[in-house]
Backbone as numpy.savetxt, mean C-alpha at the origin, in Angstrom:
# Nx Ny Nz CAx CAy CAz Cx Cy Cz
-8.01 -2.85 -3.74 -8.60 -1.62 -3.43 -7.92 -0.30 -3.69
-8.07 0.52 -4.59 -7.28 1.82 -4.49 -8.75 2.80 -4.42
-8.14 3.82 -3.12 -8.97 5.16 -2.92 -7.96 6.18 -3.01
-8.56 7.00 -3.74 -7.93 8.39 -3.63 -8.25 9.06 -2.73
-7.55 9.91 -1.88 -7.43 10.65 -0.80 -6.98 12.04 -1.08
-7.98 12.99 -0.72 -7.57 14.55 -1.01 -7.96 15.11 0.28
-8.86 14.96 0.97 -8.95 15.71 2.12 -7.74 15.59 3.04
-7.78 16.52 4.21 -6.52 16.55 4.73 -6.81 15.84 6.57
-6.02 15.02 6.76 -6.05 13.92 7.92 -4.93 13.80 8.41
-5.03 12.95 9.70 -4.01 12.79 10.51 -2.74 12.60 9.74
-2.54 11.76 8.63 -1.68 11.28 7.83 -0.92 12.06 7.00
-1.69 12.83 5.95 -1.29 13.43 4.94 -2.19 14.66 4.76
-1.69 15.89 4.20 -2.23 16.61 3.62 -2.05 17.40 2.36
-2.15 16.14 1.66 -1.98 16.18 0.08 -2.67 15.09 -0.56
-2.74 15.30 -2.14 -3.59 13.93 -2.77 -2.46 13.00 -2.56
-3.27 11.73 -2.21 -2.28 10.54 -2.20 -3.42 9.23 -2.29
-2.85 8.53 -2.99 -3.64 7.20 -3.06 -3.45 5.97 -2.30
-4.23 5.48 -1.57 -3.99 4.41 -0.73 -4.69 2.89 -1.18
-3.58 2.07 -1.12 -3.78 0.79 -1.73 -3.89 -0.19 -0.49
-4.94 -0.85 -0.46 -5.32 -1.66 0.44 -5.69 -3.12 -0.04
-5.15 -4.26 0.81 -5.19 -5.62 0.41 -5.08 -5.77 -0.67
-3.64 -5.90 -1.09 -3.45 -6.44 -2.63 -2.69 -7.66 -2.37
-2.77 -8.55 -3.25 -1.81 -9.83 -3.01 -1.62 -10.43 -4.66
-0.89 -11.24 -4.65 -0.73 -12.17 -5.81 -0.74 -13.35 -5.27
-1.42 -14.56 -5.95 -1.57 -15.48 -5.55 -0.30 -16.17 -5.79
-0.20 -17.26 -4.94 1.13 -17.88 -4.59 1.85 -18.40 -5.89
0.91 -19.25 -6.57 1.19 -19.67 -7.89 1.72 -18.69 -8.98
1.60 -17.55 -8.58 1.97 -16.23 -9.82 3.27 -15.45 -9.27
3.57 -15.47 -7.97 4.38 -14.81 -7.42 5.89 -14.94 -8.02
6.85 -13.78 -8.16 7.87 -13.94 -8.65 7.70 -13.90 -10.11
6.69 -13.49 -10.98 6.54 -13.11 -12.07 6.45 -11.95 -12.51
6.78 -10.92 -11.65 6.87 -9.38 -11.98 5.42 -9.05 -12.10
4.33 -9.67 -11.69 3.20 -9.15 -11.42 2.71 -7.90 -10.53
3.14 -7.95 -9.67 3.40 -7.16 -8.51 3.96 -5.82 -8.96
5.06 -5.88 -9.35 5.84 -4.71 -9.87 4.88 -4.01 -11.08
4.30 -4.71 -12.20 3.63 -4.11 -12.92 2.29 -3.68 -12.17
1.77 -4.13 -11.33 0.62 -3.23 -10.99 0.97 -2.14 -9.91
2.32 -1.93 -9.56 2.48 -0.95 -8.88 2.91 0.32 -9.86
3.69 -0.22 -11.01 4.18 0.67 -11.94 2.99 1.30 -12.51
1.70 0.73 -12.55 0.63 1.05 -13.46 -0.30 2.16 -12.38
-0.20 1.63 -11.09 -0.51 2.87 -10.18 0.31 4.02 -10.00
1.63 3.81 -10.13 2.34 5.04 -10.08 2.24 6.12 -11.30
2.15 5.50 -12.42 1.88 6.10 -13.80 0.12 6.88 -13.51
-0.56 6.17 -12.95 -1.99 6.72 -12.93 -1.84 7.86 -11.94
-0.94 7.71 -10.76 -0.73 9.12 -9.99 -0.19 10.21 -10.69
0.80 9.90 -11.60 1.49 11.20 -12.12 0.71 11.57 -13.24
-0.29 11.03 -13.71 -1.35 11.92 -14.41 -2.72 12.44 -13.80
-2.66 12.11 -12.89 -3.76 12.74 -12.03 -3.40 13.39 -10.50
-2.26 14.07 -10.95 -1.99 15.13 -9.99 -1.92 14.40 -8.25
-1.52 13.19 -8.14 -1.16 12.48 -6.97 0.09 12.24 -6.73
0.66 12.86 -5.50 2.04 12.74 -5.40 2.38 11.49 -4.26
1.76 10.91 -3.91 2.32 9.71 -3.03 1.09 8.79 -3.21
1.76 7.23 -2.89 1.20 6.42 -2.50 1.40 5.67 -1.22
0.11 5.29 -0.45 0.38 4.80 0.92 -0.32 3.43 0.86
0.35 2.60 1.50 -0.30 1.10 1.47 -0.08 0.55 2.93
-0.97 -0.45 3.27 -0.73 -1.64 4.35 -0.26 -2.73 4.11
0.63 -3.10 5.17 1.32 -4.32 4.99 1.05 -5.03 6.47
0.67 -6.30 6.50 0.60 -7.11 7.57 1.82 -7.25 7.96
1.98 -7.14 9.33 3.53 -7.30 9.83 3.95 -8.83 10.23
2.86 -9.60 9.82 3.26 -10.87 9.97 3.66 -11.73 8.71
3.73 -10.79 7.43 3.96 -10.97 6.17 5.37 -10.55 5.67
6.39 -10.76 6.24 7.85 -10.40 5.90 8.24 -10.59 4.47
7.45 -11.50 3.37 7.49 -11.29 2.26 7.07 -10.20 1.52
5.68 -9.79 2.26 5.20 -8.61 1.59 6.08 -7.19 1.75
6.57 -7.03 2.96 7.40 -5.92 3.47 8.66 -5.99 2.78
9.10 -7.29 2.53 10.63 -6.96 1.75 10.15 -6.73 0.25
9.07 -7.25 -0.25 8.84 -7.12 -1.63 8.44 -5.25 -2.00
7.79 -4.76 -0.95 7.14 -3.38 -0.81 8.66 -2.54 -0.87
9.64 -3.04 0.04 10.77 -2.08 0.51 11.62 -2.20 -0.89
11.61 -3.35 -1.38 12.48 -3.66 -2.44 12.01 -2.49 -3.90
10.80 -2.25 -4.16 10.52 -1.23 -5.04 10.14 0.14 -4.38
10.87 0.53 -3.24 10.88 2.14 -2.91 9.66 2.48 -1.66
8.89 1.43 -1.16 8.26 1.85 -0.08 9.00 1.87 1.30
8.57 2.83 2.03 9.35 2.82 3.46 8.26 2.72 4.56
8.51 2.29 5.78 7.49 2.11 6.60 7.16 3.77 6.89
6.45 4.24 7.79 5.98 5.47 8.29 5.25 5.66 9.24
4.40 4.61 9.88 3.23 4.39 10.91 3.29 2.88 11.19
2.99 2.44 12.56 2.86 1.09 12.74 1.64 1.03 13.36
0.39 0.42 13.03 -0.73 0.39 13.70 -0.78 -0.82 14.72
-1.76 -1.03 15.80 -1.48 -1.94 16.68 -3.14 -2.14 16.59
-3.44 -3.47 16.90 -4.79 -3.73 17.29 -4.92 -4.60 17.97
-6.20 -5.06 18.84 -6.23 -5.64 19.86 -8.05 -5.98 19.79
-8.18 -7.64 20.03 -9.42 -7.80 19.96 -10.08 -7.61 21.12
-11.48 -7.11 21.21 -12.09 -6.94 22.25 -13.38 -8.07 22.62
-13.14 -8.73 23.76 -14.25 -9.70 24.00 -15.62 -9.21 23.88
-16.67 -9.76 23.58 -17.79 -9.44 24.00 -18.28 -9.20 25.55
-19.43 -8.93 26.18 -19.45 -8.77 27.44 -20.42 -10.07 27.90
């Protein structure tokens, strides 16, 4: 899912794209599909006055973190979660 953000919020005060929940099926990894996908999004951003791409990566997925860092992404925030039990 790709959502364009332009409003001012906690994270950014300029136009950016947020990429949420991307993956390549295991049988198709290491074939350049992810790199082509991100290259397409970067080109779209250039054409649409969008200066940044923001995405989330699950911290228990080191392969995904390594991939994103290999194509130039850098971590800038760490989110925490905690399940809340029902009363």
